[in-house]
C-alpha positions as CSV (number, residue, x, y, z in Angstrom):
1,M,0.1,-0.1,0.0
2,R,1.4,3.4,-1.0
3,E,2.3,5.8,1.9
4,N,-0.4,8.7,2.3
5,P,1.6,11.8,0.9
6,L,0.4,14.0,3.6
7,H,2.3,11.7,5.7
8,I,5.7,12.9,4.5
9,P,7.1,15.8,6.0
10,E,8.5,17.9,2.9
11,I,5.1,17.5,1.0
12,R,2.7,18.6,4.0
13,S,5.0,21.3,4.5
14,R,4.6,22.6,0.7
15,I,0.9,22.3,0.9
16,S,0.4,23.8,4.1
17,H,1.3,27.1,2.3
18,L,-1.7,26.2,-0.2
19,V,-4.8,25.9,2.2
20,S,-7.2,28.6,3.5
21,V,-7.0,29.4,7.3
22,N,-10.4,27.1,8.0
23,D,-8.6,24.2,6.4
24,A,-5.6,24.8,8.4
25,I,-7.3,25.3,11.5
26,A,-8.7,21.6,11.0
27,C,-5.3,20.2,10.3
28,V,-3.6,21.4,13.3
29,R,-5.7,19.2,15.3
30,V,-4.5,16.0,13.6
31,S,-1.6,15.1,15.2
32,K,1.4,17.1,16.7
33,A,3.3,17.1,13.3
34,W,0.4,18.2,11.5
35,N,0.1,21.1,14.0
36,E,3.6,22.3,13.2
37,D,3.3,22.6,9.4
38,F,-0.1,24.1,9.5
39,A,0.2,26.8,12.3
40,H,2.2,29.0,9.9
41,P,-1.0,29.6,7.7
42,I,-2.8,30.1,10.7
43,W,-0.9,32.6,12.5
44,C,1.6,34.3,9.4
45,T,-1.3,37.2,9.1
46,V,-2.9,38.4,12.6
47,D,-5.9,40.5,10.7
48,F,-7.9,41.8,14.3
49,D,-10.8,42.4,12.1
50,A,-10.8,39.7,9.8
51,H,-10.9,36.3,11.8
52,I,-12.4,35.3,15.2
53,T,-9.4,33.7,16.0
54,F,-7.3,36.8,16.9
55,E,-10.2,37.9,19.2
56,D,-8.7,35.8,22.1
57,L,-5.5,36.0,21.5
58,N,-3.6,35.5,24.8
59,V,0.4,35.2,26.1
60,K,0.5,31.6,25.7
61,T,-1.1,31.3,22.2
62,V,1.8,34.6,21.4
63,I,4.6,32.4,23.0
64,K,3.9,29.2,21.2
65,Y,3.2,31.2,17.7
66,G,4.3,34.7,17.5
67,H,7.3,33.6,15.6
68,H,4.9,33.1,12.5
69,I,3.6,36.1,12.8
70,N,4.4,38.0,9.5
71,T,1.4,40.2,8.6
72,I,-0.3,42.4,11.1
73,K,-3.5,44.2,10.1
74,N,-5.8,46.5,11.6
75,L,-3.7,46.8,15.0
76,T,-6.2,49.5,17.3
77,M,-6.5,48.6,20.9
78,Q,-3.9,48.6,23.9
79,S,-4.4,45.1,25.0
80,Q,-4.0,43.8,21.3
81,L,0.0,45.8,21.0
82,Q,1.1,44.6,24.5
83,L,0.6,41.0,23.2
84,L,2.5,41.6,20.4
85,L,5.5,43.3,22.0
86,H,6.3,39.5,23.3
87,P,10.0,38.8,21.6
88,N,8.6,36.1,20.2
89,V,7.2,38.5,17.5
90,K,10.1,39.4,15.9
91,N,9.5,38.2,11.9
92,V,6.8,41.1,11.1
93,R,7.0,41.9,7.5
94,Y,4.0,44.1,7.3
95,L,2.5,46.2,9.9
96,Q,-0.8,48.2,10.0
97,M,-2.0,49.9,12.9
98,D,-4.6,52.8,13.3
99,C,-3.3,55.1,16.4
100,P,-5.5,56.3,18.8
101,N,-4.8,59.7,20.6
102,N,-3.0,57.9,23.3
103,A,0.8,58.6,24.1
104,R,1.7,55.2,25.4
105,F,0.2,53.3,22.4
106,K,2.8,55.1,20.0
107,A,5.5,54.5,22.6
108,Q,4.8,51.0,22.5
109,C,3.9,51.2,18.7
110,S,7.6,52.5,18.6
111,D,8.9,49.3,20.5
112,L,6.9,46.9,18.5
113,I,8.6,48.5,15.1
114,S,12.3,48.3,16.8
115,N,11.6,44.6,17.6
116,N,10.9,43.6,14.1
117,S,13.3,46.0,12.5
118,Q,15.2,43.6,10.8
119,S,12.1,42.1,8.9
120,L,9.5,45.0,8.4
121,Q,9.3,46.2,4.9
122,T,5.4,47.5,5.0
123,L,4.6,50.3,7.3
124,R,1.2,51.7,7.2
125,I,0.1,54.2,10.3
126,K,-3.3,55.8,10.3
127,M,-4.6,58.3,13.3
128,S,-7.7,57.2,14.1
129,N,-10.4,59.2,13.2
130,V,-10.7,61.0,17.0
131,A,-7.2,61.8,17.0
132,R,-7.6,64.0,13.8
133,H,-9.9,65.7,15.1
134,S,-7.8,66.3,18.3
135,D,-4.8,69.3,18.6
136,P,-1.9,68.3,15.9
137,S,0.2,68.0,18.6
138,N,-1.4,64.5,19.2
139,R,-1.0,63.7,15.4
140,M,2.7,64.2,15.4
141,I,5.0,61.1,15.3
142,S,8.6,60.3,15.8
143,V,10.6,59.3,12.8
144,H,13.4,58.0,15.3
145,A,10.4,55.8,16.5
146,I,10.3,54.3,13.0
147,V,14.1,53.8,12.1
148,P,16.3,52.0,14.1
149,D,19.3,54.4,15.7
150,F,22.0,51.3,15.1
151,S,21.1,50.5,11.3
152,D,19.3,51.6,8.3
153,S,15.5,50.3,7.7
154,R,14.8,47.6,5.6
155,L,11.3,49.2,4.6
156,T,10.1,49.3,1.1
157,L,6.9,50.8,1.5
158,I,5.5,53.5,4.1
159,S,1.7,54.9,4.2
160,F,0.9,57.7,6.6
161,S,-2.8,59.0,6.9
162,G,-3.7,61.7,9.5
163,V,-0.2,62.0,11.2
164,C,2.1,65.6,11.0
165,L,5.6,65.5,11.4
166,S,8.2,68.0,10.1
167,R,9.2,68.3,6.4
168,N,12.7,67.8,7.4
169,S,12.1,64.7,9.9
170,F,10.2,63.3,6.7
171,V,13.6,63.6,4.4
172,Y,15.2,62.1,7.3
173,L,13.4,59.2,7.1
174,L,14.0,58.8,3.6
175,K,17.5,59.0,4.3
176,R,17.3,55.9,6.7
177,C,15.2,53.7,4.0
178,P,17.6,53.1,1.2
179,L,15.7,50.1,0.5
180,L,12.0,52.3,0.0
181,T,10.5,52.1,-3.1
182,H,7.0,53.2,-2.7
183,V,5.6,56.6,-0.6
184,D,2.1,56.9,0.1
185,L,1.2,60.0,2.1
186,Q,-2.8,60.7,2.4
187,S,-4.1,64.2,1.6
188,D,-4.5,64.7,5.8
189,V,-0.5,64.3,6.1
190,V,1.1,67.8,7.4
191,L,4.8,68.0,6.8
192,Y,5.5,71.1,8.8
193,S,8.0,73.6,6.7
194,A,11.1,75.3,7.9
195,P,13.1,78.0,6.5
196,T,15.6,75.5,5.0
197,I,14.8,72.5,3.6
198,D,16.7,69.7,2.6
199,S,17.5,68.8,-0.9
200,F,18.0,64.7,0.3
201,Q,16.9,62.8,-3.1
202,H,16.1,59.2,-2.9
203,P,17.3,57.1,-5.7
204,G,15.2,54.0,-4.8
205,V,11.5,55.8,-4.5
206,L,9.7,54.7,-7.7
207,T,5.8,55.2,-6.8
208,L,4.4,58.0,-4.9
209,A,0.9,58.1,-3.6
210,A,-0.1,61.6,-2.8
211,P,-2.6,64.4,-4.3
212,I,-1.3,66.9,-6.3
213,R,-2.2,69.3,-3.5
214,Q,-0.4,67.7,-0.8
215,V,2.8,67.2,-3.0
216,F,2.9,71.1,-3.7
217,I,1.4,72.5,-0.4
218,P,2.6,70.5,2.3
219,D,2.0,72.8,5.1
220,S,-1.0,74.4,4.6
221,Q,0.0,77.5,6.3
222,Y,2.2,78.5,3.6
223,D,1.8,79.1,-0.1
224,I,3.0,76.8,-2.8
225,P,7.4,77.0,-2.5
226,P,9.4,78.3,-5.2
227,I,10.1,75.8,-7.9
228,G,12.0,72.7,-7.2
229,L,11.0,72.7,-3.6
230,T,8.2,70.7,-3.6
231,L,8.1,67.1,-2.2
232,L,8.7,65.8,-6.1
233,M,12.3,67.2,-5.3
234,H,13.2,64.3,-3.3
235,F,12.1,61.4,-5.6
236,P,14.1,61.8,-9.1
237,N,13.7,58.7,-10.1
238,L,9.9,58.6,-9.7
239,V,8.0,56.3,-12.4
240,K,4.4,56.5,-10.8
241,W,2.3,58.8,-9.4
242,Q,-0.9,58.1,-7.7
243,C,-1.9,62.0,-8.2
244,T,-5.3,61.1,-6.9
245,N,-7.2,64.6,-6.2
246,Q,-11.0,65.3,-4.8
247,L,-13.8,66.4,-6.6
248,T,-12.4,70.2,-6.5
249,A,-10.4,72.9,-8.2
250,L,-6.6,71.6,-7.7
251,S,-5.7,75.1,-6.7
252,V,-2.1,74.7,-8.7
253,P,-1.5,75.9,-12.4
254,F,-1.0,73.3,-14.6
255,G,1.9,75.0,-15.7
256,R,3.5,75.1,-12.5
257,I,2.9,71.4,-12.1
258,K,4.5,70.6,-16.0
259,A,7.4,72.5,-14.9
260,E,7.7,71.1,-11.1
261,V,7.3,67.4,-13.4
262,T,10.0,68.4,-15.7
263,M,12.4,69.2,-13.4
264,C,12.1,66.9,-10.7
265,C,10.6,63.7,-12.1
266,P,11.1,63.4,-16.1
267,K,11.1,59.8,-15.8
268,V,7.1,59.7,-14.7
269,S,5.3,57.3,-17.2
270,A,2.4,56.3,-14.8
271,I,-0.3,58.0,-13.4
272,D,-3.5,57.6,-11.3
273,T,-5.6,60.3,-11.7
274,R,-9.2,58.9,-10.4
275,M,-11.3,61.9,-8.5
276,T,-9.8,64.1,-11.1
277,P,-12.5,66.3,-12.4
278,S,-12.7,65.3,-16.4
279,P,-11.5,69.2,-17.2
280,A,-8.7,68.9,-14.8
281,L,-7.9,65.6,-16.1
282,Y,-7.8,66.7,-20.1
283,S,-5.0,69.2,-18.9
284,L,-2.8,66.9,-17.0
285,L,-3.3,64.2,-19.6
286,T,-2.5,67.0,-22.7
287,D,-0.2,69.1,-21.2
288,V,1.9,68.4,-18.0
289,F,2.6,64.6,-18.7
290,H,4.1,63.3,-22.1
291,N,4.9,59.5,-23.4
292,L,2.6,57.9,-20.5
293,T,2.3,54.2,-20.5
294,S,0.1,53.5,-18.3
295,V,-2.9,55.6,-16.9
296,T,-5.5,54.9,-13.9
297,I,-8.8,57.2,-14.3
298,G,-12.1,57.2,-12.5
299,Y,-14.9,56.2,-14.9
300,E,-17.2,58.2,-13.7
301,Q,-14.7,61.2,-14.8
302,L,-14.7,59.7,-18.5
303,S,-15.6,62.0,-21.3
304,M,-15.1,62.2,-24.7
305,D,-11.9,65.3,-24.4
306,V,-10.7,62.9,-21.8
307,I,-10.5,59.8,-24.5
308,V,-8.6,62.6,-27.1
309,A,-6.2,63.3,-24.2
310,L,-5.6,59.3,-23.9
311,L,-5.0,59.5,-27.5
312,F,-2.1,61.8,-27.0
313,H,0.1,58.7,-25.5
314,Q,-1.2,56.4,-28.2
315,A,2.4,55.5,-29.4
316,T,3.3,54.8,-25.7
317,L,0.0,53.7,-23.7
318,Q,0.6,50.2,-22.4
319,E,-2.5,50.0,-19.9
320,V,-5.5,51.9,-19.5
321,S,-7.7,51.1,-16.1
322,T,-10.7,52.4,-14.9
323,T,-12.3,52.4,-11.4
324,S,-15.7,52.8,-10.0
325,E,-16.8,54.3,-6.7
326,N,-19.3,50.9,-6.7
327,T,-17.2,48.5,-5.2
328,Q,-19.4,45.6,-6.5
329,L,-17.6,46.2,-10.1
330,G,-14.7,43.9,-10.8
331,I,-15.1,41.5,-7.8
332,E,-14.9,37.6,-8.4
333,Q,-19.0,36.8,-8.6
334,D,-21.3,34.2,-10.2
335,A,-23.9,37.1,-11.2
336,V,-23.4,39.3,-13.8
337,C,-23.3,42.9,-12.4
338,R,-25.8,44.9,-13.9
339,L,-25.2,48.2,-12.8
340,G,-26.0,51.2,-15.2
341,D,-23.0,52.5,-17.7
342,T,-23.3,56.0,-17.7
343,F,-20.8,56.2,-21.3
344,R,-22.8,53.4,-22.7
345,D,-24.1,55.9,-25.4
346,Q,-20.7,56.9,-26.6
347,G,-19.2,53.3,-26.2
348,R,-18.3,54.0,-30.2
349,A,-15.8,56.6,-29.0
350,L,-14.1,54.4,-26.8
351,Q,-13.7,51.6,-29.5
352,L,-10.9,54.5,-30.5
353,L,-8.6,53.5,-27.6
354,P,-7.8,50.1,-28.4
355,R,-7.9,50.8,-32.2
356,G,-5.5,53.6,-31.9
357,C,-3.3,52.1,-29.0
358,A,-1.2,49.3,-30.7
359,N,1.1,49.0,-27.7
360,L,-1.8,48.3,-25.5
361,T,-1.3,45.1,-23.2
362,V,-4.0,46.0,-20.3
363,L,-7.7,47.1,-21.0
364,K,-9.4,47.8,-17.6
365,L,-13.3,48.8,-18.4
366,E,-15.3,46.9,-15.7
367,R,-17.9,49.8,-15.6
368,H,-18.4,49.8,-19.4
369,E,-20.9,47.7,-21.3
370,M,-19.2,47.0,-24.5
371,D,-21.4,46.7,-27.7
372,M,-20.1,44.2,-30.1
373,D,-21.6,45.8,-33.3
374,Y,-19.2,48.6,-31.9
375,V,-16.2,46.2,-31.8
376,E,-16.5,44.8,-34.9
377,E,-16.9,47.7,-37.2
378,K,-13.0,48.1,-37.1
379,E,-9.8,45.9,-35.8
380,W,-8.3,46.6,-32.5
381,A,-4.8,47.4,-33.0
382,C,-3.4,46.3,-29.8
383,K,-2.6,42.5,-31.2
384,G,-0.4,42.2,-28.2
385,L,-3.7,42.7,-25.7
386,E,-2.7,40.3,-22.4
387,Q,-5.3,41.2,-20.4
388,L,-9.2,42.5,-20.7
389,R,-11.7,43.6,-18.1
390,V,-15.1,44.4,-19.5
391,R,-18.7,43.2,-19.7
392,I,-20.6,42.8,-23.0
393,K,-24.1,43.7,-23.8
394,G,-26.1,40.9,-24.3
395,L,-23.8,38.6,-22.1
396,D,-26.4,39.2,-19.4
397,T,-26.3,36.0,-17.5
398,K,-23.4,33.7,-16.0
399,E,-24.4,31.1,-18.3
400,K,-23.7,32.9,-21.7
401,V,-20.3,34.6,-20.4
402,D,-19.6,31.1,-19.5
403,T,-20.0,29.8,-22.7
404,A,-18.1,32.8,-24.4
405,I,-15.4,31.7,-22.2
406,R,-15.5,28.2,-23.0
407,L,-15.6,29.0,-26.7
408,W,-12.5,31.1,-26.5
409,M,-10.6,28.6,-24.5
410,E,-11.5,25.6,-26.7
411,G,-10.5,27.7,-30.1
412,G,-14.1,29.0,-31.3
413,I,-17.1,27.0,-32.4
414,K,-16.0,24.0,-34.6
415,R,-17.4,25.0,-38.1
416,E,-18.2,21.4,-39.1
417,N,-20.5,21.1,-36.1
418,S,-22.2,24.5,-36.3
419,D,-24.8,26.4,-38.0
420,E,-24.9,29.7,-39.0
421,E,-27.1,30.5,-36.4
422,Q,-24.9,29.5,-33.2
423,E,-22.0,31.6,-35.2
424,K,-24.0,34.7,-34.7
425,T,-24.9,34.1,-31.0
426,I,-23.2,37.0,-28.8
427,E,-21.3,34.1,-27.2
428,A,-19.6,33.2,-30.3
429,R,-18.9,36.4,-31.6
430,V,-16.8,37.5,-28.3
431,A,-15.4,34.2,-28.5
432,R,-14.2,35.0,-32.5
433,Y,-13.2,38.3,-31.5
434,L,-10.8,37.2,-28.1
435,L,-9.2,34.8,-30.5
436,K,-7.7,37.8,-32.5
437,F,-5.5,38.4,-29.6
438,T,-3.0,35.3,-29.1
439,E,-1.3,36.8,-26.0
440,L,-4.7,37.4,-24.2
441,K,-4.0,35.8,-20.6
442,S,-7.0,37.2,-18.1
443,V,-10.1,37.7,-19.1
444,W,-13.2,39.0,-17.0
445,L,-16.2,39.5,-18.6
446,G,-18.7,40.8,-15.6
447,T,-18.5,37.5,-13.2
448,R,-15.2,35.7,-12.3
449,T,-11.4,36.0,-14.1
450,V,-10.2,33.6,-16.2
451,N,-6.5,33.1,-16.0
452,V,-4.7,30.8,-18.7
């Protein structure tokens, strides 16, 4: 009789990384040996909002399983933090916390960061709603609590929301984090100015997530600083700017934005401008940025002018993505999304993007319900398309979507077994068009993503 593969430690160890938390909980009860292998998927991520297991976290449990903890999310309470300060919790790579208006909590957060300084790569600090509305001094954080005194930090991503610190303290943080690639500064972050600003440039930061106003006016008590002295000055190799903006006037002249980008960040080739008003978005795309390879916009801001503006980059554009305020779109589900399409009547104009952008590899338009009559009018130029996310008019049930996907994966309807009516169905038409793209690897038509 052959041995059960799960009785072989090497195989069991590999499988343990593939199971769900609930399955792992069942497996640890089998035996002591199984417990050693399947404990990691249970305890590698401690999300205090996601699973009931962590509500009863105690010292005994932390002593036994603390070394497995790699990710901590939604850390909000003093009691939670106190337990995580145990010496066994020393391998955390991802830490996300909501800080209350509590000096002791901040001090102990510093201890938790210090205990994991050799492993911590992602740090997200958000002030609680109560702290945000308190005196700004209560929102202050010390960068010395984030980076160790004895060595440089291993952080690759930092994210702040609702915090206050001085501009030069922020620069000091950049200096002490040589591995940093991603900086996220929400609009309610305040970087207090000073008579002189350290001009340090971080060569490794490639992605900046910060609204335009935050970048140009980090301290609301001062006007826009002279050219070359905004936050962009610190990121000479920036490639992607997630310059999300509220639906208000930008308050920064477009000419000034262009001058700053040209001087400080000439390598920016990808932008995420969700929530930016359509007229402002047009100006950003046509005048401020050039030769973009990736653009993400809010679907609600899509207009004829924005389509024209995107075509200014048709020679270089590789990815066009839209986001939506509706959280149902783009998720994996069995039922087709039945939401209105605010741009459906202009659907023919939207075809200009795949027809005109020959280098396009990713097209994400989950909110749009594409009409195959428009699609079939003229060939798409993007023959190297790899990822497509769009709804199709007529594919209004899970069964129809599944049929279209199956026909695409099988290579279409075999002509010897088909008739003319079969080939005219919406499912067959969609599959036939998808087959034109030999590099297509990922498709979402309203239900679940299919990867091949």
